C-alpha positions in Angstrom: 149.3 125.4 88.0 153.0 124.9 88.7 154.9 121.6 88.5 154.8 121.0 92.3 151.0 121.4 92.4 150.6 119.2 89.3 152.8 116.5 90.9 150.8 116.5 94.1 147.5 116.3 92.2 148.8 113.4 90.1 150.1 111.6 93.1 146.7 111.9 94.7 145.0 110.8 91.5 147.1 107.8 91.1 146.5 106.8 94.7 142.8 107.1 94.2 143.2 105.0 91.1 145.1 102.3 93.0 142.3 102.1 95.6 139.7 101.7 92.8 141.9 98.9 91.3 142.0 97.2 94.7 138.2 97.4 95.0 137.8 96.1 91.5 140.1 93.2 92.3 138.1 92.3 95.4 134.9 92.2 93.3 136.3 89.7 90.8 135.3 86.0 90.9 137.3 83.7 93.1 138.4 81.1 90.5 142.0 79.9 89.8 142.0 81.9 86.5 140.6 85.1 88.1 143.2 85.0 90.9 145.9 85.2 88.3 144.3 88.3 86.8 143.5 89.8 90.2 147.2 89.5 91.2 148.4 91.1 87.9 146.0 94.0 87.8 146.5 94.8 91.5 150.3 94.8 91.0 150.2 97.0 87.9 147.4 99.3 89.0 149.0 100.1 92.3 152.5 100.4 90.9 151.7 103.4 88.8 151.4 105.8 91.7 154.1 104.1 93.8 156.6 104.6 91.0 155.4 108.2 90.3 155.8 109.0 94.0 159.4 107.6 93.8 160.0 109.7 90.7 159.1 112.9 92.5 161.7 112.0 95.1 164.4 111.0 92.6 168.0 112.1 92.8 168.5 112.9 89.1 166.7 113.7 85.9 167.6 110.3 84.5 166.2 108.5 87.6 163.0 110.7 87.3 162.6 109.7 83.7 163.1 106.0 84.4 160.4 106.0 87.2 158.0 107.9 84.9 158.6 105.3 82.2 157.9 102.5 84.7 154.6 104.3 85.6 153.7 104.6 81.9 154.5 100.9 81.4 152.4 99.9 84.4 149.5 102.0 83.3 149.6 100.3 79.9 149.6 96.9 81.5 146.7 97.9 83.7 144.7 99.0 80.6 145.4 95.5 79.1 144.1 93.7 82.2 141.0 95.9 82.2 140.3 94.9 78.6 140.6 91.2 79.7 138.2 91.7 82.6 135.8 93.6 80.4 135.9 90.9 77.7 135.2 88.2 80.3 132.1 90.3 81.5 133.3 89.9 85.1 132.2 93.5 86.1 129.2 95.6 85.2 129.6 98.0 82.3 129.1 101.2 84.3 131.9 100.3 86.8 134.2 99.2 84.0 133.6 102.4 81.9 134.6 104.6 84.8 137.8 102.8 85.6 138.7 102.3 81.9 138.4 106.1 81.3 140.6 106.9 84.3 143.1 104.3 83.2 143.3 105.7 79.7 143.7 109.2 81.0 146.5 108.2 83.4 148.3 106.4 80.6 148.0 109.4 78.4 149.4 111.7 81.1 152.4 109.5 81.7 153.0 109.1 78.0 152.9 112.8 77.6 155.3 113.4 80.5 157.6 110.7 79.2 157.7 112.2 75.7 158.5 115.6 77.0 161.5 114.5 79.0 164.8 115.0 77.3 167.7 113.2 78.9 
């Protein structure tokens, strides 16, 4: 697979992940505390793909690396919020496992991309 195909597939994957985060957020309880977490996880979980899409349209290698680092950071934050949601038992284990695995894989991908960039 060439870089262009990989980029398109990762854009699609991060978009699907964003949709799953939005659906997860919708399913969370409607309490003052959960609204804070809903807002945080929705922002970080949807930002991953948005920043990666911007990275693919960047004007320089430095700009690309910066956007990829932001995607990596947002993925890490999303994993954190997923841990909080899991520890609070707000979502069933099966749903959480699927989204946790995808979040961890996305974080690993962006970490790998970031580590390979030399600028």
